[in-house]
C-alpha positions as CSV (number, residue, x, y, z in Angstrom):
1,M,-41.9,-85.3,-15.3
2,K,-42.5,-89.1,-16.4
3,K,-44.9,-89.9,-14.0
4,I,-47.0,-86.7,-14.9
5,Y,-47.1,-88.0,-18.5
6,A,-48.2,-91.5,-17.1
7,L,-50.6,-90.1,-15.3
8,L,-51.6,-88.1,-18.6
9,M,-52.1,-91.3,-20.9
10,L,-54.1,-92.8,-18.2
11,A,-56.6,-89.7,-17.7
12,L,-57.0,-89.3,-22.0
13,P,-58.5,-92.8,-22.8
14,M,-60.9,-91.6,-19.8
15,L,-61.9,-88.5,-21.3
16,G,-64.6,-90.1,-24.4
17,F,-66.3,-92.0,-21.2
18,A,-67.4,-88.7,-19.3
19,Q,-71.5,-89.5,-18.8
20,K,-73.6,-87.2,-21.5
21,D,-77.5,-87.2,-21.2
22,V,-78.8,-88.3,-24.7
23,T,-82.5,-87.0,-25.8
24,F,-83.8,-89.4,-28.0
25,I,-87.2,-88.5,-30.4
26,V,-89.0,-90.9,-32.5
27,D,-92.5,-89.3,-34.5
28,M,-94.9,-92.3,-34.3
29,R,-97.7,-90.8,-36.2
30,D,-97.2,-92.4,-39.8
31,Y,-97.2,-95.9,-37.8
32,S,-100.1,-98.0,-38.8
33,G,-99.7,-100.7,-36.4
34,S,-101.1,-101.4,-32.9
35,Y,-98.1,-101.4,-29.8
36,T,-98.4,-100.1,-26.3
37,T,-94.7,-99.1,-25.6
38,V,-92.1,-97.7,-28.0
39,H,-88.4,-98.9,-26.4
40,L,-85.2,-97.8,-27.0
41,N,-82.4,-100.5,-27.8
42,G,-78.7,-100.8,-29.1
43,D,-75.4,-101.7,-27.9
44,F,-75.4,-99.4,-25.1
45,N,-77.8,-101.9,-23.1
46,S,-76.6,-104.6,-25.1
47,W,-80.1,-104.1,-27.5
48,C,-82.3,-106.2,-23.7
49,G,-85.7,-105.1,-25.4
50,T,-87.5,-103.6,-22.4
51,C,-84.9,-101.7,-20.7
52,N,-85.0,-98.7,-21.9
53,P,-89.0,-97.5,-22.4
54,M,-89.6,-94.4,-24.3
55,S,-92.4,-91.8,-22.9
56,D,-95.3,-90.1,-24.6
57,P,-97.4,-88.4,-21.5
58,E,-98.9,-85.7,-24.0
59,G,-100.5,-88.4,-25.9
60,D,-99.8,-87.3,-29.2
61,S,-97.5,-90.0,-30.6
62,I,-94.2,-88.6,-29.9
63,W,-92.1,-90.4,-28.0
64,T,-89.0,-89.1,-26.0
65,V,-86.5,-90.3,-23.4
66,T,-83.0,-88.9,-22.4
67,L,-80.4,-91.3,-21.0
68,P,-77.0,-90.8,-19.8
69,L,-74.8,-92.1,-21.9
70,T,-70.8,-92.6,-21.6
71,A,-69.9,-94.1,-25.3
72,D,-69.0,-91.4,-27.9
73,S,-70.7,-92.7,-30.5
74,I,-73.7,-95.7,-30.1
75,E,-75.7,-97.8,-32.7
76,Y,-79.5,-98.1,-31.8
77,K,-83.1,-98.2,-33.2
78,F,-86.6,-98.1,-32.2
79,T,-88.7,-101.1,-31.2
80,L,-92.2,-101.8,-29.8
81,D,-92.9,-103.7,-26.6
82,G,-89.5,-104.8,-26.1
83,W,-88.6,-106.9,-29.2
84,T,-91.8,-107.4,-30.6
85,G,-91.8,-105.1,-33.4
86,Q,-88.6,-103.3,-34.9
87,E,-87.5,-100.9,-37.7
88,S,-86.7,-101.8,-40.9
89,L,-83.9,-99.6,-42.1
90,T,-82.1,-99.9,-45.3
91,S,-78.3,-99.8,-45.6
92,G,-76.1,-96.8,-46.5
93,T,-78.6,-94.1,-45.7
94,A,-77.2,-91.0,-43.8
95,C,-78.3,-91.9,-40.6
96,T,-76.9,-95.8,-40.6
97,K,-74.4,-98.4,-40.0
98,T,-74.5,-101.3,-41.0
99,T,-72.5,-103.7,-39.7
100,S,-72.0,-108.0,-39.4
101,G,-75.3,-107.5,-41.4
102,F,-77.4,-105.8,-39.0
103,T,-78.3,-102.3,-40.2
104,N,-79.2,-100.0,-37.5
105,R,-79.4,-96.4,-36.5
106,F,-75.8,-94.4,-35.8
107,A,-75.1,-91.2,-33.5
108,A,-72.1,-89.9,-32.1
109,F,-71.8,-87.2,-29.7
110,T,-69.3,-85.3,-27.7
111,G,-71.6,-83.7,-24.7
112,D,-75.2,-83.4,-23.8
113,T,-77.1,-84.0,-27.1
114,I,-80.3,-83.4,-28.6
115,L,-80.5,-85.5,-31.5
116,P,-83.2,-84.6,-34.0
117,G,-86.2,-86.1,-34.3
118,V,-87.0,-89.2,-36.6
119,A,-90.2,-90.6,-37.8
120,W,-90.3,-94.3,-37.6
121,E,-88.1,-96.2,-39.9
122,S,-86.9,-92.6,-41.4
123,C,-83.8,-90.9,-41.4
124,G,-85.6,-87.5,-41.3
125,A,-89.0,-85.7,-39.6
126,K,-92.4,-86.4,-40.6
127,A,-93.4,-84.6,-43.4
128,G,-94.1,-80.9,-43.3
129,Q,-93.2,-81.0,-39.1
130,V,-90.2,-79.9,-37.0
131,Y,-89.5,-80.8,-34.0
132,M,-89.2,-78.2,-30.4
133,T,-87.5,-79.9,-27.5
134,F,-87.0,-77.2,-24.4
135,Q,-85.1,-78.3,-21.8
136,V,-84.9,-76.0,-18.5
137,N,-82.6,-76.8,-15.3
138,M,-84.6,-76.1,-12.0
139,A,-81.6,-76.6,-9.5
140,Y,-81.8,-74.0,-7.3
141,R,-85.4,-73.2,-7.6
142,A,-88.3,-74.5,-5.5
143,V,-90.2,-76.6,-7.9
144,D,-94.1,-76.6,-7.1
145,S,-96.3,-79.3,-6.7
146,T,-98.3,-79.1,-9.3
147,G,-94.8,-79.1,-11.7
148,V,-92.7,-76.9,-14.7
149,F,-94.3,-75.7,-17.6
150,L,-93.5,-74.2,-21.0
151,A,-96.4,-71.0,-21.7
152,G,-96.4,-67.7,-23.6
153,G,-96.2,-66.4,-26.8
154,T,-98.4,-67.0,-29.8
155,G,-98.2,-70.5,-29.6
156,F,-97.5,-71.9,-26.4
157,G,-100.3,-70.9,-24.8
158,V,-101.0,-70.5,-21.0
159,P,-99.9,-71.9,-17.9
160,G,-100.9,-75.4,-17.6
161,D,-101.1,-75.8,-21.1
162,N,-98.0,-77.5,-22.1
163,E,-96.2,-79.5,-18.6
164,M,-92.9,-80.3,-18.8
165,Y,-91.4,-83.8,-17.6
166,P,-88.3,-84.6,-15.3
167,I,-85.4,-85.8,-16.7
168,G,-83.1,-86.2,-14.0
169,D,-80.3,-83.7,-12.5
170,S,-83.4,-80.8,-11.7
171,V,-83.9,-81.0,-15.6
172,Y,-87.3,-80.6,-17.2
173,S,-88.0,-81.4,-20.9
174,K,-90.7,-80.9,-23.4
175,T,-91.0,-81.9,-26.6
176,L,-93.5,-80.4,-29.1
177,A,-94.4,-81.0,-33.1
178,A,-94.9,-78.3,-35.2
179,D,-95.5,-77.6,-38.9
180,T,-92.6,-76.1,-40.6
181,G,-92.7,-72.0,-40.7
182,F,-93.8,-72.7,-37.0
183,Y,-92.8,-69.4,-34.5
184,S,-93.4,-67.8,-31.3
185,M,-91.5,-66.3,-28.2
186,F,-92.1,-68.6,-25.0
187,T,-91.0,-68.9,-21.2
188,F,-90.8,-71.2,-18.3
189,L,-93.2,-71.3,-15.2
190,S,-92.4,-72.9,-12.0
191,A,-96.1,-73.8,-11.2
192,N,-99.7,-74.0,-12.8
193,D,-99.9,-70.5,-11.9
194,P,-103.1,-69.1,-14.4
195,S,-102.1,-65.4,-13.0
196,W,-98.4,-66.2,-14.3
197,G,-97.4,-65.3,-10.8
198,A,-94.5,-68.2,-11.4
199,K,-93.0,-66.9,-14.7
200,E,-89.3,-66.6,-14.4
201,N,-88.0,-63.4,-14.0
202,I,-85.3,-62.5,-17.0
203,V,-86.1,-58.6,-16.9
204,G,-83.1,-56.7,-18.1
205,K,-81.5,-59.9,-19.1
206,P,-79.6,-60.6,-22.5
207,C,-82.0,-63.3,-23.4
208,A,-85.1,-61.2,-22.6
209,A,-87.2,-60.6,-25.5
210,G,-90.2,-58.9,-26.5
211,T,-92.9,-57.1,-24.8
212,Y,-93.2,-59.3,-21.7
213,S,-89.6,-60.3,-21.3
214,D,-90.1,-63.8,-23.1
215,R,-87.4,-65.5,-24.3
216,D,-87.4,-65.5,-28.2
217,M,-86.3,-68.4,-30.8
218,V,-83.5,-66.6,-31.7
219,G,-82.4,-66.6,-35.4
220,Y,-85.7,-66.8,-36.3
221,S,-89.1,-64.4,-36.4
222,A,-92.9,-64.6,-37.5
223,T,-91.4,-63.9,-40.9
224,M,-88.8,-66.5,-41.1
225,G,-90.1,-69.6,-39.1
226,L,-88.3,-72.8,-37.9
227,M,-87.5,-74.9,-40.9
228,G,-85.5,-77.7,-39.0
229,D,-85.6,-78.7,-35.9
230,F,-85.6,-76.5,-32.9
231,H,-83.5,-77.1,-29.0
232,Y,-83.5,-74.5,-26.2
233,R,-81.9,-75.7,-22.9
234,T,-81.0,-73.3,-20.4
235,C,-81.8,-72.3,-16.8
236,F,-84.5,-71.0,-15.2
237,A,-84.3,-67.1,-14.7
238,E,-81.2,-67.6,-16.8
239,C,-79.5,-67.0,-19.8
240,T,-77.6,-70.2,-20.1
241,T,-77.6,-72.0,-23.9
242,D,-75.7,-75.1,-22.2
243,G,-78.6,-76.0,-19.4
244,T,-76.4,-75.1,-16.2
245,C,-77.3,-73.6,-13.5
246,P,-74.9,-70.7,-12.7
247,V,-74.8,-70.7,-8.2
248,P,-77.1,-68.5,-6.7
249,A,-76.0,-65.0,-5.7
250,T,-76.8,-64.0,-1.8
251,P,-79.8,-61.9,-1.3
252,V,-78.6,-58.3,-0.1
253,N,-80.5,-55.9,1.5
254,V,-82.1,-52.9,-0.4
255,T,-83.5,-50.1,1.4
256,F,-85.8,-48.5,-0.5
257,Q,-87.4,-44.8,0.6
258,S,-90.3,-43.0,-0.9
259,D,-91.2,-39.2,-0.2
260,R,-94.9,-39.1,0.2
261,T,-95.2,-35.7,0.6
262,N,-96.9,-35.0,-2.9
263,S,-98.9,-38.0,-2.6
264,P,-102.7,-38.2,-2.7
265,A,-104.2,-39.2,1.6
266,F,-103.8,-42.8,2.4
267,T,-103.6,-45.0,5.3
268,T,-101.0,-47.5,5.0
269,A,-98.0,-47.2,2.5
270,Y,-96.3,-49.8,0.6
271,I,-94.1,-51.0,-2.4
272,S,-95.2,-53.4,-5.1
273,G,-92.8,-55.1,-7.6
274,T,-91.8,-58.1,-9.6
275,M,-89.7,-58.6,-5.9
276,N,-93.2,-59.6,-4.6
277,G,-95.8,-60.9,-7.1
278,W,-96.7,-57.1,-7.8
279,S,-98.7,-57.4,-4.0
280,G,-100.5,-54.5,-2.9
281,D,-100.2,-55.5,1.0
282,A,-96.9,-57.9,1.4
283,N,-94.5,-55.4,2.1
284,E,-95.3,-52.4,4.2
285,M,-93.2,-49.0,4.4
286,T,-92.7,-46.8,7.7
287,D,-92.4,-43.8,9.0
288,A,-90.7,-43.4,12.0
289,D,-89.5,-40.3,12.5
290,G,-92.5,-38.4,11.1
291,D,-90.7,-36.3,8.3
292,G,-92.7,-38.1,5.4
293,V,-90.3,-40.3,4.0
294,Y,-91.2,-43.6,4.1
295,E,-88.8,-46.5,4.4
296,V,-88.4,-50.9,3.7
297,T,-85.9,-53.0,3.6
298,L,-86.4,-55.6,1.6
299,S,-83.9,-58.5,0.9
300,L,-83.0,-59.2,-2.7
301,L,-81.1,-61.5,-5.2
302,P,-78.9,-59.3,-6.9
303,G,-80.6,-58.7,-10.8
304,S,-83.1,-55.8,-11.9
305,Y,-86.5,-55.3,-10.7
306,E,-89.4,-53.6,-11.6
307,F,-91.5,-51.6,-9.0
308,K,-93.9,-48.6,-8.1
309,F,-94.8,-47.5,-4.5
310,T,-98.5,-47.8,-3.7
311,A,-100.6,-47.3,-0.7
312,D,-103.8,-49.2,1.0
313,N,-103.3,-52.5,-1.2
314,W,-103.5,-50.5,-5.0
315,A,-105.8,-47.9,-3.6
316,I,-103.2,-45.9,-4.5
317,Q,-100.3,-46.3,-6.7
318,E,-98.0,-44.2,-8.7
319,N,-98.4,-43.3,-12.5
320,F,-95.8,-42.6,-14.9
321,D,-95.4,-41.1,-18.2
322,A,-92.6,-42.7,-20.2
323,S,-93.1,-40.0,-22.9
324,T,-91.4,-37.2,-19.7
325,A,-88.8,-37.1,-17.5
326,D,-90.2,-40.2,-15.8
327,S,-88.3,-42.2,-18.6
328,V,-85.1,-41.7,-16.3
329,C,-85.7,-44.1,-13.7
330,T,-88.3,-46.1,-15.4
331,L,-89.3,-48.7,-17.9
332,T,-92.6,-49.6,-19.8
333,T,-93.2,-53.4,-20.4
334,G,-96.7,-54.4,-21.8
335,G,-98.2,-50.5,-21.6
336,F,-97.1,-50.7,-17.6
337,T,-94.3,-47.5,-17.3
338,N,-93.0,-48.9,-13.6
339,R,-90.0,-48.0,-11.7
340,L,-86.8,-50.3,-12.3
341,V,-83.7,-50.4,-9.8
342,T,-80.4,-52.9,-10.3
343,V,-79.4,-54.8,-7.2
344,S,-75.5,-55.0,-7.3
345,Q,-73.8,-57.4,-4.7
346,A,-73.8,-55.3,-1.7
347,D,-76.2,-53.3,0.9
348,T,-77.7,-50.6,-0.9
349,T,-79.7,-47.9,0.3
350,L,-81.6,-46.2,-2.3
351,D,-81.9,-42.4,-2.4
352,V,-85.1,-40.9,-1.5
353,Q,-87.6,-40.8,-4.9
354,C,-90.3,-38.2,-4.6
355,W,-94.3,-39.5,-5.1
356,E,-94.3,-39.8,-9.2
357,E,-90.8,-38.2,-9.8
358,C,-87.6,-39.5,-10.6
359,G,-85.8,-37.8,-7.7
360,P,-86.1,-36.2,-4.4
361,C,-88.5,-33.2,-4.0
362,S,-86.2,-31.2,-3.1
363,G,-85.1,-30.8,-7.1
364,I,-81.6,-31.3,-8.3
365,G,-78.6,-29.7,-6.6
366,I,-75.3,-30.3,-4.6
367,E,-75.6,-32.6,-1.2
368,E,-72.2,-32.1,0.3
369,S,-71.1,-32.6,4.0
370,A,-68.1,-31.2,3.3
371,A,-66.6,-28.9,1.0
372,D,-63.8,-31.2,0.1
373,F,-65.4,-31.2,-3.0
374,V,-66.8,-29.3,-6.3
375,V,-68.8,-30.7,-9.4
376,K,-69.9,-28.4,-11.4
377,P,-71.9,-27.1,-13.8
378,N,-74.9,-28.9,-12.7
379,P,-76.8,-29.0,-14.9
380,A,-74.4,-30.3,-17.0
381,S,-74.2,-31.2,-21.0
382,D,-71.1,-32.0,-22.3
383,V,-68.5,-32.0,-19.7
384,L,-68.4,-32.3,-15.8
385,F,-65.7,-31.1,-13.9
386,I,-64.9,-32.5,-10.0
387,E,-62.6,-29.9,-8.2
388,N,-60.7,-31.7,-4.9
389,T,-59.6,-29.4,-2.5
390,T,-58.3,-32.2,0.1
391,G,-54.6,-32.4,-1.7
392,T,-55.0,-36.4,-1.9
393,T,-55.9,-39.0,-4.7
394,S,-59.4,-39.1,-5.1
395,N,-61.7,-41.2,-7.1
396,V,-65.4,-40.1,-8.9
397,A,-68.0,-42.5,-10.0
398,I,-70.9,-41.5,-12.2
399,Y,-74.1,-43.7,-11.7
400,S,-77.8,-44.0,-13.1
401,V,-80.7,-43.7,-10.9
402,T,-81.1,-47.6,-11.2
403,G,-77.7,-47.9,-9.8
404,A,-75.3,-49.1,-12.8
405,K,-72.0,-47.6,-13.1
406,V,-71.6,-45.8,-16.1
407,L,-67.9,-43.8,-15.4
408,E,-65.4,-43.7,-13.1
409,Q,-62.0,-42.4,-12.7
410,R,-58.8,-41.5,-10.6
411,F,-57.4,-37.9,-10.2
412,E,-55.7,-35.6,-8.6
413,N,-56.5,-31.9,-8.2
414,E,-59.9,-31.9,-11.1
415,A,-61.2,-34.5,-13.3
416,R,-62.9,-33.9,-16.2
417,L,-65.3,-35.9,-17.6
418,E,-67.0,-36.5,-20.7
419,V,-70.7,-36.9,-20.7
420,A,-72.0,-36.0,-23.8
421,S,-72.6,-39.5,-24.8
422,L,-74.5,-40.7,-21.9
423,P,-78.3,-40.3,-21.9
424,R,-80.1,-37.3,-20.5
425,G,-81.5,-37.4,-17.1
426,M,-80.5,-38.0,-13.5
427,Y,-77.4,-39.1,-12.5
428,I,-75.6,-39.6,-8.8
429,V,-72.2,-38.7,-8.8
430,R,-69.9,-40.2,-5.8
431,V,-66.6,-38.4,-5.2
432,Q,-64.3,-40.2,-1.9
433,N,-60.8,-40.6,-1.3
434,G,-60.6,-42.6,2.1
435,L,-61.2,-39.9,4.2
436,S,-64.1,-37.8,3.0
437,E,-67.1,-38.3,0.6
438,S,-69.8,-36.3,-1.6
439,V,-72.4,-37.2,-3.4
440,V,-73.8,-35.2,-5.6
441,R,-77.3,-35.7,-7.7
442,I,-77.0,-34.2,-11.2
443,A,-78.8,-33.2,-14.5
444,L,-77.6,-34.6,-18.0
445,K,-79.5,-30.9,-20.6
């Protein structure tokens, strides 16, 4: 026990020396003198002069630098061209500390930190301005040679307008100044792609917002914009808020089945969606047994995908009306109504989907291989009953047409499922006990 205590006493002082990535921002627009480069000097680099140059790749006089620091607090100041020029700071002001007659800036931090942007020789921003810093972790993502970009909304333009810059550890950063009251949604792209094909896909995730599943300045809106700095640290195509990236999920095989019996005449069947950049001819579907049901198996990461069945490189495509029963299996985004599927972490064969319908062309009914289970009524309204004739404990689960499990229950002879709270539409009921299994398609009216 004494050895463990001694080890803890040795380890605790080291906790304060964990590396933190700290971002510094200084606005030089009100500085009237001449200079070439702004430098950051402090006790962390022994006030060395030119060791830590800042950068202004946009040429807007907003200089930034991100440094890996181990101290919990530092004294520092901004200087020009080494020590050719330096800030003159007022002792006693909120952002300073005076030591042995020298007044410097002071900052304390416990982890990765983006410090508030300040004007030269000031503890605050340039009058009427706020500073927005976006940092996106591209770990596990292929970055195109054209770079990483911030875009979207009403304020960040199109791909190519706002290039982000690497600051280490696969993280890209962008700092922009804006007038107080500014607000805009935004997104990240892994390439300068004018067609938006390199845009991150966060469809169905909790951080998706707006018509195009962009990101939002949470807590702000067009009527209540920024009154102070905005800092955003995340992972590309993820909703993390600390700049970390989860280990990627393993791709699974998903088989799509399209009954083309009711479709217009075509030559070659395809599937098009967010999984292939809405390509009209990337993923061909085939009908090996000539029964009119076309199939394709894709390797996909778990997540949500929009798609539709098409033919002959977009010469033919499904059309849906979100105001009808089509809403059961579709999602409307930006005026476009497409099918939606949520892929789990296991290989999946999706149910056959009739052309421009949610479900099979044969309609609604029980699809059982044996009479071991009875599911009734169908259609149902408030209550669904499952009868078990096998005499063994069984399990029943209800799935939406997108694959999401909405109810599950263990039972012996009969299960009573309250379904009144579920949205009306089509569902899949799977009943199994290890010996037999039945899959039933039901409708809730």
